[in-house]
N, C-alpha and C positions, 0 to 999 in steps of 0.2 A: 504494499499499500504506499510505503514511503517512496518507492521509485515512481509511482504514478503522479504523486504530488510534484516530485522534481521535474519530471518530464512536462507536465502541464505548465509549470512556471517558465520553463525554458521556451516553450512554444509561445506564451503570452509575450515574451521578450524579443521574439524574432521580429525582423523588419520584413514585411511582405506588402503586397497590394492591398489586402484587406485591412491593414492598419493605417492606411493613408486616410487623410481627410477627404471630405466630399469634393471640395473644389479641386484638389490635385487629382483625384480619380477622374473627374469630369474632363480636366485639361488632357490627361493621358488618353482617355477614351476618344475624344475629339481628334487628337493627334494620330491615332491608329486609324480612325475612320477616314480622316482626310488622306492618310498615306494609301489606304486601300482604294479610294476613290481615284486618286492620282495614278496609281498602278493600272486601274482599269481604263482610265482615259488614255494613258500611254499605249496600252495594248490595242485599244480600239482605233487610234490614230494610225498605228503601224499597219493594222489589218486593212484599213481603208486606202492608205496611201502607199504602203509598201516601201521598198528601197532600203530597209533597215535589216542588218544581219540579225538573225534570231538570237545569236549569242549576246550581242550588244543589248537587245531588249531584255534578255534574262538578267544581264549585269545591272541594267537600269532599275528593273523592277525589284531585284534583290537588294540593291542599295537603298532604295526608298523604304522598303519593308525593314530592312536591317537597321536603318537609322531610327524608325519608330520603335523598333524592338529594344534598341540600345537605350532610348529615353525611358521606356517602360522598365527595363531591367535596372537601370542606374537609379531611378527614382524609387522604385519599390524596395530596393535593397539599401537605399540611402548611402549610396556611393558618392561622397562628396566631391572627390576629385574628377570623377566621371561626369557629374552634373555641371561642374565648372567648365569642363571641356565642351560639354554640349551647349552651354550658355554662350560661350565664345564662338563656337561654330554656328550657332544661329545668327549671331551678329555679323560675322565675317563672310560666311558662305551665302547665307540667305538674305542678309540685310534686314533680318527680322528683329527690330528693336523690342517690340512687345514680347516676342518669345524669349529673348534674352533676359528681359526684366522678369518675366515669369520663372525662368529657370533659376535666377538669382534668389527670388523669393522662395523657391522650393529648396534651394541649397541652404539658405538661412534656416528653414524649418527643419531640414534634416540635421543640421549641425546642433540645433536645440534639442531634438529628440535623442541624438546619440549622447549628448552630454548629460541629459536627464536620465538616461538609461544606465549609465555607468555607476 
């Protein structure tokens, strides 16, 4: 019985998607949905117009989906360095100032959660 109590306390202290706040969950869901829609649009354009090598399309779709997964993984696991890198990439690559600010807000939240969990 003592091992059951210890295991349940370890599970409560883990960082995962279900322990995120509703705002951050909503941001990640919208990001993943947007990535899926962007991938579908890319594929439909290539099917209509052609002229793109299938391997290039696979790389592009994998990149978009991988980038969204990287956000999901880093934020869910509270990986502060990864969140910082993603915030900078949002600004440099995409010119997405709002996305960068949101990621820095998420970074601050993650830092607070990690320090309060120690």
